[in-house]
C-alpha positions as CSV (number, residue, x, y, z in Angstrom):
1,M,-0.1,0.0,0.0
2,L,1.3,3.4,-0.9
3,E,1.6,6.2,1.7
4,L,-0.8,8.7,0.3
5,D,0.5,11.6,2.5
6,K,4.1,11.0,1.8
7,K,5.7,14.1,0.4
8,V,7.6,12.9,-2.8
9,F,8.6,16.3,-4.7
10,G,8.8,19.3,-2.4
11,N,5.4,19.6,-0.9
12,I,3.6,17.4,-3.5
13,M,2.3,14.3,-1.9
14,T,1.7,10.7,-3.4
15,K,-2.1,11.3,-3.4
16,E,-1.8,14.5,-5.6
17,I,0.2,12.5,-8.1
18,I,-1.9,9.2,-8.3
19,G,-5.3,10.7,-7.6
20,S,-7.7,12.6,-9.6
21,E,-7.1,15.8,-7.7
22,P,-5.6,18.2,-8.6
23,P,-6.3,17.7,-12.3
24,I,-3.3,17.5,-14.8
25,S,-4.0,21.0,-16.0
26,E,-3.1,22.3,-12.5
27,I,-0.4,19.9,-11.3
28,K,2.0,21.0,-14.1
29,N,2.1,24.6,-12.5
30,I,2.5,23.1,-9.1
31,F,5.4,21.0,-10.4
32,E,7.1,24.1,-12.0
33,K,6.8,26.0,-8.7
34,E,8.1,23.1,-6.7
35,L,11.1,22.6,-9.0
36,E,12.0,26.3,-8.8
37,N,11.8,26.3,-5.2
38,L,13.7,23.0,-4.6
39,L,16.4,24.2,-7.2
40,G,16.8,27.4,-5.3
41,K,17.4,25.5,-2.0
42,L,20.1,23.4,-3.6
43,K,22.6,26.3,-3.2
44,L,22.4,26.2,0.5
45,I,22.9,22.3,1.0
46,S,26.3,20.8,1.8
47,I,27.7,17.9,-0.3
48,K,27.0,15.3,2.3
49,D,23.2,16.5,2.6
50,L,23.1,16.6,-1.3
51,E,24.1,12.9,-1.3
52,N,21.3,12.1,1.1
53,L,18.8,14.1,-0.7
54,L,19.8,12.3,-4.0
55,E,19.1,9.0,-2.3
56,Q,15.8,10.2,-0.7
57,Q,14.6,11.4,-4.1
58,K,15.4,8.1,-5.7
59,I,13.4,6.3,-2.9
60,C,10.5,8.8,-3.8
61,K,10.8,7.8,-7.5
62,K,10.5,4.1,-6.5
63,H,7.6,4.8,-4.3
64,I,5.7,6.4,-7.0
65,N,6.6,3.9,-9.6
66,T,5.7,0.8,-7.7
67,R,2.5,0.4,-9.5
68,P,2.8,2.4,-12.6
69,G,0.9,-0.2,-14.8
70,A,-2.4,0.1,-12.5
71,M,-5.0,1.4,-14.8
72,A,-6.7,3.2,-12.2
73,L,-3.8,5.4,-11.5
74,D,-3.3,8.8,-13.3
75,Q,-0.6,7.8,-15.8
76,P,0.0,11.3,-17.2
77,K,0.7,12.6,-13.7
78,I,3.0,9.8,-13.0
79,E,4.9,10.6,-16.1
80,M,5.1,14.2,-15.3
81,F,6.3,13.4,-11.8
82,N,9.1,11.3,-13.3
83,D,10.1,14.2,-15.8
84,Y,10.3,16.7,-13.0
85,N,12.0,14.3,-10.5
86,N,14.5,13.3,-13.2
87,K,15.4,17.1,-13.8
88,Y,15.8,17.5,-10.0
89,L,17.9,14.4,-9.7
90,E,20.1,15.6,-12.6
91,K,20.6,19.0,-10.8
92,I,21.5,17.4,-7.5
93,S,24.0,15.2,-9.3
94,E,25.5,18.1,-11.0
95,K,26.0,19.9,-7.6
96,I,27.6,16.9,-6.1
97,N,30.1,16.5,-8.9
């Protein structure tokens, strides 16, 4: 069972990605704002904390993608999460290296 209230991308929770609310038309703006906010915070994080953050985001990615084939889940929102999360993971990796 998925933890629906788990924050998986900034303040975005699992239930917002796999559920019907908010609609896809709204979640894109939410993802944009969260990514901007998260990237701004990267400047203040130590390398060790960045490494921990990278691992936590990878865990969040696995968490969301545990049931990607379930037809009842909102596939476009899961794909959008993966796109934004991959951008974030890439920036974290760049800061570490």
